[in-house]
DRENLO-135760 format. One record per residue (C-alpha): residue in three letters; x, y, z. Coordinates in pm, whole numbers, padded with zeros to 5 digits, always signed. Each point is the difference from the previous one (the first is absolute). Example, Ala and Ser with C-alpha at 12.3 -4.5 7.8 and 13.67 -1.06 7.14 Angstrom:
ALA+01230-00450+00780SER+00137+00344-00066
//
This chain:
MET+00815+01517-02779LYS+00118+00115+00342HIS-00253+00171+00226LEU+00102+00238+00278VAL-00191+00222+00239VAL+00147+00341+00084GLY-00145+00178+00301THR+00021+00370+00063ALA+00089+00121+00347GLY+00033+00343+00150HIS-00159+00289+00188ILE-00331+00157-00093ASP+00011+00249-00288HIS+00352-00096-00107GLY-00130-00082-00345LYS-00028-00379-00006SER-00320-00016-00207THR+00111+00283-00227LEU+00328-00177-00072VAL-00176-00331-00074GLU-00235+00175-00242ALA+00291+00176-00169LEU+00183-00332-00045THR-00295-00215-00109GLY-00265+00238-00133VAL-00248-00150+00248ASP-00147+00198+00289PRO+00012-00239+00298ASP-00241+00210+00207ARG-00331-00174-00069LEU-00222+00141+00277GLN-00197+00321-00050GLU+00108+00117+00345GLU+00364-00052-00094LYS-00037+00222-00306ALA-00192+00263+00195ARG+00247+00015+00290GLY+00313-00056-00205ILE+00130-00278+00223THR+00006-00377-00030ILE-00231-00171+00249ASP-00006-00360-00118LEU+00213-00214-00227GLY+00044+00094-00364PHE+00146-00205-00282ALA+00166+00067-00333PRO+00173-00235-00249TYR+00339+00073-00156ARG+00187-00208-00258HIS+00376-00032-00039GLY+00113-00246-00265ASP-00101-00348+00115THR-00082+00124+00348GLN-00349+00109+00102LEU+00011+00237+00294ALA-00304+00079+00211PHE+00015+00317+00209VAL-00183-00012+00331ASP-00053+00359+00107VAL-00051+00025+00375PRO-00136+00287+00213GLY+00250+00216+00183HIS-00225+00148+00267GLU+00057-00142+00349ARG-00373-00073+00031PHE+00020-00240-00294VAL+00316-00193+00087ARG-00210-00315+00041ASN-00094+00035-00368MET+00367+00052-00082LEU+00080-00326+00181ALA-00262-00187-00203GLY+00172+00112-00318ALA+00359-00035+00115SER-00038-00363+00106GLY+00016-00130-00355ILE+00274+00211-00156ASP+00329-00122-00144CYS+00178+00336+00012VAL-00074+00354+00113LEU+00003+00343-00157LEU+00070+00218+00303VAL-00124+00351-00073ILE+00151+00296+00188ALA-00097+00354-00092ALA+00307+00219-00045ASP-00175+00300+00154GLU-00079-00186+00326SER+00258-00280+00022VAL-00051-00295+00237MET-00328+00023+00194PRO-00178-00221+00260GLN-00187-00219-00249THR+00317-00028-00209ARG+00162-00170+00297GLU-00304-00211+00088HIS-00050-00120-00358PHE+00370-00077-00029ASP-00007-00193+00329ILE-00301-00197-00122CYS+00184-00097-00319ARG+00297-00115+00207LEU-00219-00203+00231LEU-00177-00163-00294GLY+00331-00107-00150VAL-00029+00198-00323GLY+00302-00094-00207GLY+00096+00314-00191GLY-00107+00331-00141LEU+00097+00353-00089VAL-00062+00349+00137ALA-00172+00274-00198LEU+00070+00354+00121THR-00317+00163-00130LYS-00076+00371-00047SER+00369+00052-00067ASP-00089+00298-00221LEU-00111+00189+00313VAL+00342+00002+00172ASP+00352+00104-00082GLU+00294-00238-00027GLU+00124+00072+00351THR-00337-00093+00153LEU-00017-00308-00221GLU+00340-00112+00129LEU-00119+00037+00360VAL-00301-00217-00083ARG+00235-00259-00150LEU+00205-00002+00322GLU-00310-00044+00220THR-00128-00275-00229ARG+00330-00188+00005GLU+00002+00025+00378LEU-00351-00148+00009ILE+00076-00297-00225ALA+00352-00075+00124GLY+00050-00368+00081SER-00338-00096-00141PHE-00119-00177-00314LEU+00008+00343-00173ASP+00358+00078+00098GLY+00172+00095-00327ALA-00328+00025-00192PRO-00027+00276-00265LEU-00128+00340+00118VAL-00167+00153-00305PRO-00109+00367-00005VAL-00324+00031-00198SER-00281+00243-00072ALA-00332-00137-00115ARG-00109+00357-00081THR+00285+00078-00242GLY+00085-00357-00098ALA+00363+00046+00102GLY+00150-00326+00127LEU-00289-00225-00112ASP+00221-00179-00250ASP+00260-00047+00274VAL-00265-00160+00222ARG-00110-00226-00286ARG+00360-00100-00064GLU+00060-00084+00365LEU-00328-00191+00015ALA+00114-00204-00299ALA+00334-00076+00166LEU-00177-00084+00324SER-00247-00236-00167ASP+00281-00173-00191GLY+00174-00073+00329VAL-00304-00131+00188SER-00106-00360-00047GLY-00362-00063-00085ARG-00208-00213+00231ALA-00017-00371-00075ASP-00328-00156-00110SER+00049-00281+00250GLY-00154-00002+00344ILE-00354+00057+00116ALA-00221+00235-00198ARG-00054+00300+00226LEU-00185+00324-00066PRO-00047+00237+00296VAL-00319+00195-00063ASP+00032+00379+00013ARG-00333+00088-00168ALA-00338-00168-00050PHE-00278+00150-00211SER-00285-00090-00231VAL+00002+00047-00379LYS-00336+00009-00177GLY-00043-00305-00219PHE+00296-00181+00159GLY-00061-00004+00373THR+00260+00007+00274VAL+00360+00090-00082VAL+00299+00000+00234THR+00339+00151-00074GLY+00345-00041+00144THR+00368-00044-00070GLN+00066-00371-00048ALA+00261-00113+00248SER+00079-00347-00131GLY-00107-00290-00218VAL-00235-00013-00297ILE-00376+00067-00007GLU-00199-00151-00285GLY-00277+00201-00163GLU-00247-00282+00055GLY+00014-00218+00307GLU-00042+00013+00374LEU+00187+00179+00275THR-00036+00024+00376LEU-00093+00329+00164MET+00201+00031+00320PRO-00020+00024+00293ALA-00364-00114-00036GLY+00107-00317-00185ARG-00285+00044-00251ARG+00033-00155-00345VAL-00071+00252-00278LYS-00023-00038-00377VAL+00207+00222-00230ARG-00207+00127-00292GLY+00284+00190-00167LEU+00293+00230+00068GLN+00190+00299-00133VAL+00366+00089+00027HIS+00082+00372-00016GLY-00349+00060-00140GLU+00019-00262-00277PRO-00180-00339-00003ARG+00242-00288+00052PRO-00035-00380+00033ALA+00222+00003+00309SER+00181+00238+00233ARG+00341-00028+00162ALA+00202+00135+00288GLY+00088+00367-00026GLN-00307+00097-00204ARG-00288+00230+00082VAL-00300-00227-00026ALA-00379+00040-00004VAL-00195-00322+00061ASN-00369-00037-00085LEU-00161-00231+00257ALA-00325-00189-00047ALA-00272-00013+00268VAL+00190+00215+00251ALA-00150+00322+00139VAL+00217+00308+00040ASP-00111+00018+00363ASP+00161-00342+00056LEU+00343+00142-00091GLN+00232+00252+00157ARG+00350+00134-00028GLY+00221-00251+00176ASP-00162-00309-00150THR+00219-00223-00214LEU-00076-00217-00302THR+00216-00311-00001THR+00017-00363-00101GLU-00176-00245+00230GLY+00207-00079+00307GLY+00258+00261-00095LEU-00017+00220+00309CYS-00079-00026+00370ALA-00291+00191+00146SER+00204+00117+00297ARG-00127+00144+00327ARG+00349-00010+00145PHE+00348-00046-00140ASP+00364-00007+00105GLY+00239+00246-00157ARG+00309+00211+00035LEU-00063+00369+00070THR+00238+00293-00022LEU-00087+00340+00148LEU+00107+00312-00182ASP+00274+00204+00163GLY-00239+00292+00047ALA-00286-00203+00144ARG-00113+00015+00360PRO+00057-00304+00226LEU-00262-00269-00063LYS-00146-00186+00298TYR-00093-00365+00022GLY-00374-00027-00070ALA-00013+00329-00190ARG-00287+00050-00242VAL+00137+00077-00345ARG-00116+00039-00359PHE+00116-00293-00211HIS+00047+00053-00374GLN+00072-00276-00247GLY-00087-00003-00368THR-00309+00216-00023SER-00117-00091+00353GLU-00019+00222+00306ILE-00093-00182+00322MET+00025+00082+00368ALA+00226-00236+00192ARG+00155-00072+00340LEU+00374-00047+00025ALA+00177-00271+00200ILE+00377+00048+00020GLY+00225-00304+00014ALA+00378+00013+00015ALA+00146+00335-00101ARG+00294+00071-00224THR+00181+00331+00007THR+00074+00150-00340ALA+00176+00298-00142GLY-00315+00102-00182ALA-00288-00123-00209GLY+00225-00173-00247GLY+00296-00086+00222GLY+00144-00326+00118ALA-00105-00164+00323GLU+00161-00113+00323GLU-00154-00264+00223ALA-00156+00134+00320PRO-00091-00255+00268GLU-00278+00199+00165PHE-00373+00009-00073PRO-00078+00370+00032GLY-00334+00156+00082VAL+00085+00297-00221LEU+00159+00010-00344GLU+00230+00299-00037PRO+00042+00216-00314GLY+00231-00164-00254ALA-00033-00340+00168SER-00113-00323-00158ALA-00194-00283+00160PHE-00187-00317-00072VAL-00366+00076+00049ARG-00344-00155-00015LEU-00280+00219-00129HIS-00360-00074+00097LEU-00231+00145-00266GLU-00353+00122+00064ARG-00119-00162-00322PRO+00160-00256-00233VAL+00230+00093-00285ALA+00148-00204-00286LEU+00368-00063+00075THR+00288-00226-00087ARG+00359-00036+00110GLY+00227+00280-00119ASP-00270+00267-00025ARG+00117+00348+00091PHE-00210+00210+00236VAL-00001+00350+00144LEU-00121+00115+00342ARG-00140+00343+00075ALA-00077+00136+00343TYR-00360-00005+00118SER+00026+00370+00079PRO+00147+00215-00141MET-00018-00195-00325ILE+00368-00005-00095THR+00215-00279-00140ILE+00204-00159+00278GLY+00152-00313-00152GLY-00042-00306-00212GLY+00123-00347-00061VAL-00053-00338-00157VAL-00240-00289+00068LEU+00186-00311+00120ASP-00301-00226+00056PRO-00356+00099-00097ASP-00154-00281+00204PRO+00222-00071+00300PRO-00065-00296+00230GLY-00069+00047+00368GLY+00283+00079+00235ARG+00134+00303+00180LEU+00193+00251-00203ARG+00181+00132+00308SER+00193-00317+00081ALA+00327-00163-00095ALA-00187-00241-00227GLY-00192+00288-00156LEU+00323+00189-00065GLN+00169-00303-00156ARG-00299-00059-00224ALA-00014+00363-00113MET+00373+00003-00074ARG-00033-00325-00194LEU-00283+00142-00212ASP+00189+00325-00052ALA+00304-00187-00130LEU-00186-00201-00265ASP+00139+00082-00341ASP-00173-00239-00242ASP-00320-00198-00049ALA+00156-00334+00095ALA+00115+00136+00335ALA-00343+00152+00062VAL-00176-00329-00079LEU+00234-00199+00225THR-00040+00245+00288MET-00378+00019-00009VAL-00046-00372-00054GLY+00240-00061+00288GLU-00204+00226+00227ALA-00308-00212-00070GLY+00174-00301+00157GLY-00163-00338-00037ALA-00335+00151-00098GLY+00157+00119-00324VAL-00144+00266-00227THR-00169-00020-00337ILE+00146+00160-00308GLY-00317+00207-00035ALA+00037+00142+00352LEU+00372+00061-00050ALA-00026+00196-00324PRO-00151+00326+00134ARG+00237+00004+00294ILE+00305+00013-00225GLY-00152+00207-00281ARG+00007-00258-00278ASN-00273-00175-00193VAL-00080-00365+00064ALA+00179-00124-00314GLU+00322+00178+00100VAL-00013-00134+00355ARG-00065-00349-00136ARG+00313+00023-00217VAL+00212+00119+00293ALA-00143-00270+00227ALA+00061-00273-00260ALA+00366+00097-00020LEU+00030-00009+00380VAL-00168-00341+00008ASP+00250-00126-00260GLU+00283+00132+00217GLY-00139-00186+00301ALA-00071+00316+00199LEU-00379-00034-00014VAL-00249-00284+00002ALA-00318+00037-00207MET-00327-00167+00096GLY-00217+00103-00289GLU-00025+00379+00030ARG+00119+00003+00363LEU+00367+00053+00081VAL+00216-00071+00303VAL+00372+00036+00044ALA+00187-00329-00030ALA+00137+00033+00353ALA-00354+00013+00142ALA-00100-00308-00199GLU+00308-00189+00118ALA-00062+00098+00362ALA-00364-00106-00027GLY+00106-00338-00138GLU+00243-00063+00283ALA-00264+00110+00252LEU-00254-00239-00151LEU+00243-00291+00025ALA+00069+00091+00363ILE-00373+00020+00079ALA-00065-00337-00162GLY+00294-00155+00185ALA-00123+00131+00335TYR-00346-00139-00070HIS+00145-00343-00076ARG+00191+00005+00329ASP-00309+00099+00198HIS-00237-00233-00188PRO+00214-00292-00119LEU-00295-00222-00090GLU-00194+00266-00193PRO+00010-00010-00381GLY+00150+00345-00013LEU-00070+00368+00056PRO-00350+00090-00126ARG+00038+00237-00295GLU-00227+00272+00138GLU+00172-00010+00336ALA+00335+00036-00177ARG-00133+00301-00191GLU-00113+00166+00323ARG+00329-00069+00178LEU+00197+00153-00287ALA-00231+00301-00044SER+00241+00243+00167GLN+00267-00085-00258ALA-00198-00089-00309GLY-00325+00104-00158PRO-00225-00263-00162ALA+00173+00026-00338LEU+00350-00042+00143PHE-00114-00290+00220GLU-00130-00191-00302HIS+00311+00086-00200VAL+00235-00117+00274ALA-00196-00322+00057GLN+00013-00080-00373VAL+00372+00078-00027LEU+00086-00217+00301ALA-00219-00281-00132ALA+00166+00020-00343ALA+00339-00016+00171GLY-00106-00315+00184ARG+00033+00157+00342LEU-00363-00047+00102ALA-00330-00138-00121ALA-00259+00276-00034GLY-00350-00141-00012ARG-00268+00050+00263HIS+00286-00046+00245LEU+00359+00118-00023VAL+00242-00285+00068LEU+00376+00028+00001SER+00166-00249-00232THR+00210-00118+00295HIS-00302-00067+00222ARG-00083-00361+00083ILE-00257-00133+00245VAL+00190-00241+00229LEU-00201-00202+00252THR+00118-00148+00327ASP-00051-00368+00069ASP-00305+00077+00217GLU-00149+00223-00268THR+00055-00264-00267ARG-00162-00269+00215VAL-00307+00212+00079LYS-00040+00103-00361ASP+00020-00358-00125ASP-00241-00119+00271LEU-00256+00263-00097ALA+00027-00084-00370GLY-00049-00370+00076LEU-00291+00077+00231PHE-00199+00192-00261LEU+00075-00261-00263ARG-00121-00287+00223GLU-00313+00172+00128GLY-00118+00082-00351LEU-00328+00193-00018SER-00047+00016+00379PRO+00322+00165+00123PRO+00049+00085+00368ASP+00050+00343+00150PRO+00379+00066-00004ALA-00020+00171+00341VAL-00164-00306+00154TRP+00257-00226-00163ALA+00286+00214+00138ARG-00143-00005+00352GLU-00055-00375-00004ARG+00351-00064-00134GLY+00166+00248+00234VAL+00127+00212-00290ASP+00058+00371+00053ARG-00297+00185-00152ALA+00213+00278-00154LEU+00230-00260-00157ALA-00298-00187-00145ASP-00143+00324-00142ARG+00332+00090-00166MET+00027-00342-00162LEU-00360+00011-00115LYS+00070+00336-00171LEU+00293-00159-00179LEU-00220-00288-00119VAL-00261+00245-00129ARG+00264+00212-00169ASP+00169-00290-00180GLY-00337-00138-00111THR+00006-00321+00201VAL-00327+00093+00170GLU-00275+00251-00069ARG-00221+00193+00239LEU-00376-00007-00060ASP-00146+00245+00251THR+00132-00127+00336LEU+00067-00351-00128VAL+00321-00140-00148PHE+00009-00270-00271HIS+00291-00172-00168ARG+00041+00095-00364SER+00000-00364-00111VAL-00331-00058+00180LEU-00160+00297-00176GLU+00132-00114-00337ARG-00155-00348+00047LEU-00329+00164+00098ARG+00000+00211-00316GLN+00063-00307-00213ASP-00272-00203+00175VAL-00269+00267-00041ALA+00101+00090-00355GLY-00016-00370-00088LEU-00372-00004+00071ARG-00052+00162-00343THR+00162-00290-00179GLY-00265-00181-00205ALA-00288+00204+00146ALA-00271+00093-00255GLU-00150+00270+00222PRO+00161+00264+00220VAL+00115-00150+00327ARG-00147+00174+00302ILE+00122-00040+00355ASP-00102+00151+00333VAL+00144+00026+00349ALA-00170-00316+00126TRP+00128-00207-00292PHE+00349+00145+00041LYS+00011-00080+00374GLN-00114-00356-00056ARG+00227-00060-00302PHE+00319+00106+00179GLY-00095-00088+00356ILE+00045+00346+00147THR-00201+00243+00210ARG-00152+00330-00110LYS+00294+00179+00170PHE+00229-00135-00273ALA-00251-00033-00285ILE-00090+00368-00036PRO+00361+00134-00032LEU+00084-00284-00239LEU-00303+00067-00223GLU+00087+00370-00010TYR+00354-00099-00093LEU-00133-00211-00291ASP-00207+00300-00114ARG+00308+00220+00013VAL+00214-00237-00208ARG-00293-00043-00243VAL-00059-00369+00049THR-00357+00084+00106ARG-00239+00290-00049ARG-00257+00089+00262SER-00363-00004-00110GLY-00237+00076+00284ARG+00040-00264+00270GLU+00186-00230-00238ARG+00325-00007-00194ILE+00043-00100-00360VAL+00319-00185-00086VAL+00155+00208-00278
//
């Protein structure tokens, strides 16, 4: 079954609620004050069935004081029933409501000329002319204008027929995407607890499960739900839904909150968007305080204007303008950044409306381009290019590529990407997988980078390693942590590890504790070879009482720095080993291990040795004995026991 939401729009006392009741049999005015005063104050709802299509009427208030309530209802509608009383024709709130529907991107609708029984045909024709003038060039251009009287019933069947034709021509909302329910009411029901209602914008909500309450980010449990007043196991986009929440107080909820799947939306305090001012609006200054409306939210905000575009009107085409104006003129369009006074749940593609701080009139609206923009000035050439790039995105793959590309070598996780492009994690994962298969993206677990960034990081790492080899030709290679730090401006930790592994797999470098180019070889000069060999022979000959290398170098007239470099090479290749400040040949240490371990051979009792015995046995001083005994402990030939050692 297809589900559509039809919103009423029009001036106060033009008969919106009366017409809805005449069509559906349901009085949408639910508040006692509404019935007493005869006007709609808050949102009202009424179901209407046409074949396999379930329509939900959202009846909005027409009084100028309650336009914010009208905006809360209009944000979720698929099409509009514009109501114009034949005895008054087009009035101020008719125009404002119509402008709001245009700004919100409502896709279709029809016009009901109510109270037509109160005027003659000539007057009715004048109303038709004024109405056609109002809707010319808009989404309602060419829409049916249906005279109707809820009092006499004349024209009701015509309205029903046009509603049926309208609903047949409007596509229902897909079940895919994030589950999203903007909250327009929250109340308590005895025996059930807290209930929230709203018009479901997208996705599927299960009757039992968990959702996230945004912008707070709080996890809440769904106890049950109703669709159009009937219990259902799940709800879908385009339905009027009531959700029973467990362990949530009514005071913790407010109009403007959103129920959604975890990670589905950004809790935005600022966002980048494209704004269009209405032709009749006053000029809007940079830094102006405005009323921001999106979904069921109303939040005060400050406006930053980026590059402006001049337009023919709220729905017209755009021409590039090179300047960054301090004032946005009526009918103009600009890239903007809005700074909100409290967070709101947003995603890319959301429509919003701005109203003036005072007087509270609708002045313009637009679309969210990035709900969580990175740092950077909006009023710059780079800021303009970025905004234009975001504005031109026409599919999910392009959005993923653009936002991953902006993250550079740091990359971005699929979970962080999803709310910025308005898709759930599973959908983003599918799009990303296809881009990885095409070679456009590189995946490192859940983190993504564009392939060009990965390739550039790889080349940079090779260059860094090569430079290190040139500067330190005798070193084993670039220490891994130092390489990570040097590449940090181009690659985050995940990309660094990925690049190192890829280059190692390709045989271009060895990636252990040190990074070594496959082409790197340590080549010694004749002097270096001689000193190295002399040192190795020295430590082998002197056995367990080796000399100080610095003293040896001085006595032999060998450059101290050269001797130190060759000693490092001997340590690194395992020829010698440092024990504290002493250096022993590996062969000498191996013989020592064998000699001491051999003491256990044939012994009936544990063999115990001490420092004095060790010194006498091997003919060495305490200076050498202590480091050697500690070495034997470390390699588990002996185990210390008080002042003695036990041969293991």
